[in-house]
PARO-89447 format. One line per field, with one value per residue: residue in three letters; chain; residue number from 0; y, z, x of N, C-alpha, C in turn. Coordinates in steps of 0.02 Angstrom, whole numbers. Layout:
BEGIN
type = [ALA_...] $
mol = [A_...] $
seq = [NUM_...] $
n.c2 = [Y_...] $
n.c3 = [Z_...] $
n.c1 = [X_...] $
ca.c2 = [Y_...] $
ca.c3 = [Z_...] $
ca.c1 = [X_...] $
c.c2 = [Y_...] $
c.c3 = [Z_...] $
c.c1 = [X_...] $
END
This chain:
BEGIN
type = [UNK_UNK_UNK_UNK_UNK_UNK_UNK_UNK_UNK_UNK_UNK_UNK_UNK_UNK_UNK_UNK_UNK_UNK_UNK_UNK_UNK_UNK_UNK_UNK_UNK_UNK_UNK_UNK_UNK_UNK_UNK_UNK_UNK_UNK_UNK_UNK_UNK_UNK_UNK_UNK_UNK_UNK_UNK_UNK_UNK_UNK_UNK_UNK_UNK_UNK_UNK_UNK_UNK_UNK_UNK_UNK_UNK_UNK_UNK_UNK_UNK_UNK_UNK_UNK_UNK_UNK_UNK_UNK_UNK_UNK_UNK_UNK_UNK_UNK_UNK_UNK_UNK_UNK_UNK_UNK_UNK_UNK_UNK_UNK_UNK_UNK_UNK_UNK_UNK_UNK_UNK_UNK_UNK_UNK_UNK_UNK_UNK_UNK_UNK_UNK_UNK_UNK_UNK_UNK_UNK_UNK_UNK_UNK] $
mol = [A_A_A_A_A_A_A_A_A_A_A_A_A_A_A_A_A_A_A_A_A_A_A_A_A_A_A_A_A_A_A_A_A_A_A_A_A_A_A_A_A_A_A_A_A_A_A_A_A_A_A_A_A_A_A_A_A_A_A_A_A_A_A_A_A_A_A_A_A_A_A_A_A_A_A_A_A_A_A_A_A_A_A_A_A_A_A_A_A_A_A_A_A_A_A_A_A_A_A_A_A_A_A_A_A_A_A_A] $
seq = [0_1_2_3_4_5_6_7_8_9_10_11_12_13_14_15_16_17_18_19_20_21_22_23_24_25_26_27_28_29_30_31_32_33_34_35_36_37_38_39_40_41_42_43_44_45_46_47_48_49_50_51_52_53_54_55_56_57_58_59_60_61_62_63_64_65_66_67_68_69_70_71_72_73_74_75_76_77_78_79_80_81_82_83_84_85_86_87_88_89_90_91_92_93_94_95_96_97_98_99_100_101_102_103_104_105_106_107] $
n.c2 = [12841_12907_12887_12853_12880_12746_12810_12864_12997_13037_13074_13150_13287_13334_13449_13446_13472_13548_13469_13374_13414_13559_13699_13778_13937_14078_14082_14007_13909_13763_13814_13925_14082_14199_14320_14389_14395_14470_14588_14542_14667_14853_14909_14845_14831_14783_14698_14713_14806_14965_15072_15265_15364_15456_15502_15636_15680_15685_15739_15707_15648_15566_15485_15431_15358_15261_15191_15130_15047_14983_14897_14832_14738_14691_14613_14496_14465_14390_14288_14216_14071_14108_14196_14379_14489_14515_14663_14710_14724_14836_14921_14955_15008_15114_15225_15183_15266_15401_15459_15459_15571_15650_15651_15597_15462_15375_15283_15109] $
n.c3 = [2436_2630_2777_2945_3111_3238_3327_3516_3516_3383_3365_3291_3351_3438_3431_3507_3515_3610_3713_3887_3936_3992_3914_3882_4042_4012_3861_3719_3654_3577_3624_3556_3590_3692_3652_3739_3812_3877_3792_3685_3657_3656_3551_3540_3577_3714_3757_3905_3959_3992_3916_3806_3895_3805_3638_3572_3661_3621_3517_3379_3324_3459_3446_3288_3331_3441_3358_3241_3350_3423_3289_3252_3363_3320_3193_3276_3341_3245_3218_3327_3410_3432_3385_3350_3502_3570_3640_3570_3451_3467_3503_3373_3294_3375_3362_3241_3185_3256_3190_3073_3095_3093_2957_2905_2895_2777_2812_2765] $
n.c1 = [10913_10919_10935_10907_11058_11024_11032_11009_11030_10996_10906_10753_10694_10529_10400_10251_10080_9929_9950_9976_10125_10200_10261_10393_10429_10362_10354_10232_10113_10199_10332_10349_10408_10279_10154_10114_10230_10369_10442_10593_10680_10672_10616_10477_10323_10240_10071_10091_10186_10175_10046_10015_9867_9810_9841_9817_9897_10030_10172_10213_10326_10356_10216_10242_10378_10281_10191_10277_10333_10189_10151_10298_10241_10129_10165_10273_10160_10109_10153_10154_10086_9926_9891_9873_9867_9718_9737_9861_9824_9696_9785_9852_9757_9686_9802_9854_9705_9742_9839_9799_9690_9756_9791_9910_9924_9838_9675_9636] $
ca.c2 = [12875_12939_12841_12900_12824_12732_12811_12915_13057_13096_13074_13206_13329_13359_13499_13421_13524_13553_13434_13384_13448_13637_13739_13835_13978_14130_14038_13979_13816_13715_13825_13964_14152_14207_14357_14456_14346_14526_14586_14541_14729_14914_14927_14833_14841_14716_14712_14711_14878_15060_15112_15319_15364_15543_15511_15712_15737_15666_15755_15673_15585_15524_15447_15383_15284_15232_15178_15079_14999_14922_14889_14779_14689_14669_14583_14469_14420_14357_14239_14149_14021_14102_14261_14447_14451_14592_14709_14748_14721_14911_14985_14957_15044_15165_15228_15226_15306_15470_15458_15471_15632_15731_15678_15561_15385_15331_15196_15108] $
ca.c3 = [2514_2668_2826_3006_3127_3260_3423_3515_3492_3328_3357_3273_3421_3404_3463_3557_3548_3635_3728_3952_3957_3999_3901_3928_4062_3950_3822_3728_3620_3526_3647_3534_3631_3691_3642_3801_3827_3895_3732_3687_3641_3672_3481_3514_3633_3704_3787_3986_3932_3968_3852_3837_3886_3751_3625_3559_3701_3599_3483_3312_3343_3491_3399_3227_3370_3444_3301_3269_3406_3415_3250_3270_3386_3290_3156_3293_3363_3215_3171_3351_3343_3456_3353_3359_3550_3557_3639_3529_3378_3496_3526_3328_3250_3389_3336_3147_3176_3298_3142_3019_3113_3084_2905_2907_2889_2758_2825_2715] $
ca.c1 = [10892_10958_10915_10945_11053_10990_11062_10930_11067_11032_10822_10727_10649_10464_10341_10179_10016_9896_9978_9998_10194_10206_10314_10427_10392_10368_10336_10158_10123_10252_10403_10373_10392_10228_10139_10149_10268_10407_10499_10669_10717_10635_10561_10392_10250_10203_10028_10090_10184_10105_10015_9971_9791_9787_9883_9824_9950_10063_10222_10230_10396_10334_10168_10255_10388_10261_10165_10349_10317_10144_10196_10329_10230_10062_10199_10285_10106_10085_10200_10142_10012_9877_9900_9880_9837_9689_9742_9878_9747_9677_9825_9871_9708_9696_9872_9813_9672_9764_9877_9744_9667_9834_9809_9961_9927_9762_9638_9561] $
c.c2 = [12873_12923_12888_12851_12804_12771_12881_12999_13085_13092_13115_13247_13349_13388_13446_13459_13517_13486_13429_13424_13505_13646_13772_13874_14035_14120_14003_13914_13804_13767_13901_14040_14166_14285_14410_14442_14438_14553_14557_14619_14787_14928_14876_14848_14822_14690_14726_14777_14939_15068_15186_15310_15398_15504_15592_15735_15741_15687_15671_15643_15556_15460_15412_15334_15245_15183_15112_15008_14944_14864_14812_14732_14671_14605_14508_14419_14374_14299_14157_14102_14049_14196_14338_14448_14536_14653_14780_14789_14827_14939_14979_15022_15073_15237_15274_15263_15407_15480_15480_15559_15679_15728_15656_15508_15398_15246_15191_15065] $
c.c3 = [2585_2707_2880_3036_3176_3334_3420_3498_3425_3303_3342_3326_3381_3464_3447_3554_3542_3671_3813_3961_3934_3934_3961_3968_4018_3885_3770_3705_3576_3552_3604_3572_3653_3700_3692_3829_3830_3827_3750_3651_3659_3571_3478_3590_3638_3793_3852_4018_3937_3916_3882_3832_3801_3721_3574_3581_3660_3518_3423_3347_3374_3473_3348_3307_3426_3414_3263_3312_3447_3354_3213_3298_3372_3231_3198_3336_3313_3199_3271_3342_3378_3411_3378_3460_3539_3583_3610_3458_3395_3491_3447_3296_3312_3378_3260_3143_3209_3209_3078_3015_3097_3024_2874_2903_2831_2783_2778_2642] $
c.c1 = [10897_10912_10945_10979_11013_10985_11018_10961_11043_10931_10811_10675_10582_10427_10286_10144_9978_9888_9984_10051_10197_10233_10341_10408_10408_10366_10288_10182_10194_10329_10431_10341_10306_10186_10099_10191_10337_10476_10548_10703_10655_10587_10515_10369_10228_10134_10029_10126_10165_10092_9982_9891_9754_9820_9877_9891_10031_10117_10194_10270_10359_10257_10205_10314_10349_10194_10213_10328_10284_10138_10212_10287_10184_10113_10235_10228_10097_10112_10208_10089_9958_9866_9905_9838_9766_9689_9821_9859_9709_9710_9840_9812_9689_9766_9855_9788_9695_9836_9847_9720_9727_9819_9884_9975_9832_9767_9612_9571] $
END
């Protein structure tokens, strides 16, 4: 069996969930990025970012890009302890409904 040395430098780091310590700014519980933190890249659409008021006015390419960005954000948020942000879920449903209305996506 393997044993760890007694030196403090070799001790494992433990994340405390629900503790009194505040995580780093912009991070959720256990030091993971919060679902509504600013995105690291332009391929996602965080809840704090602008979203078109009407999707009907978007071109097909714009709608597909928006769908891709929202879907990537949903995937990112699924990895956070809090789960998907309610606004992101609503946006994802709205974009999917518009694609379905255009006959480009089947829902269900």
